[in-house]
C-alpha positions as CSV (number, residue, x, y, z in Angstrom):
1,M,6.2,-11.5,-3.0
2,W,2.7,-10.0,-3.5
3,F,1.2,-13.3,-1.6
4,T,3.5,-12.8,1.5
5,A,2.8,-8.6,1.2
6,F,-1.3,-9.6,1.2
7,I,-1.1,-12.1,4.0
8,S,1.0,-10.0,6.3
9,V,-0.6,-6.6,6.0
10,G,-3.7,-7.0,4.0
11,G,-4.8,-10.0,6.6
12,E,-4.3,-7.4,9.6
13,W,-5.6,-4.6,7.6
14,F,-8.8,-6.1,7.4
15,L,-9.1,-7.4,10.9
16,M,-8.5,-4.0,12.4
17,W,-12.2,-2.7,12.5
18,Q,-12.8,-5.7,15.0
19,S,-10.5,-4.3,17.7
20,K,-12.2,-2.1,20.3
21,T,-8.7,-0.8,21.6
22,W,-6.5,-0.2,18.7
23,N,-7.9,0.9,15.2
24,G,-5.0,1.5,12.7
25,E,-7.0,1.8,9.7
26,E,-6.2,5.8,8.9
27,T,-2.7,4.9,9.1
28,A,-2.9,2.0,7.3
29,F,-4.9,3.8,4.4
30,R,-2.3,6.4,4.5
31,I,0.7,4.0,3.9
32,F,-1.2,2.0,1.3
33,V,-2.2,5.3,-0.3
34,I,1.6,6.5,-0.6
35,L,2.9,3.2,-1.8
36,G,0.4,3.0,-4.4
37,I,1.8,6.4,-5.7
38,I,4.9,5.2,-5.5
39,L,4.7,2.2,-7.5
40,L,2.5,4.3,-10.3
41,Y,5.3,6.5,-10.5
42,L,8.0,3.6,-10.4
43,A,5.4,2.1,-13.4
44,M,5.8,5.0,-15.8
45,P,7.6,4.6,-19.0
46,E,10.9,6.6,-19.0
47,P,11.0,9.7,-21.3
48,V,12.5,9.0,-24.7
49,A,15.3,11.5,-24.8
50,T,15.5,13.7,-28.3
51,E,18.5,15.2,-29.7
């Protein structure tokens, strides 16, 4: 899963700087940051309920 994501998204991201007509680095960075925050939130341990 991670390999597929890196090849499809990461490969295009690293080649974006070469394009003179379309440069989506800002958009790609925003998506990357949002997904990173979501993954960090999902990786947090659940709080233990106290009675």
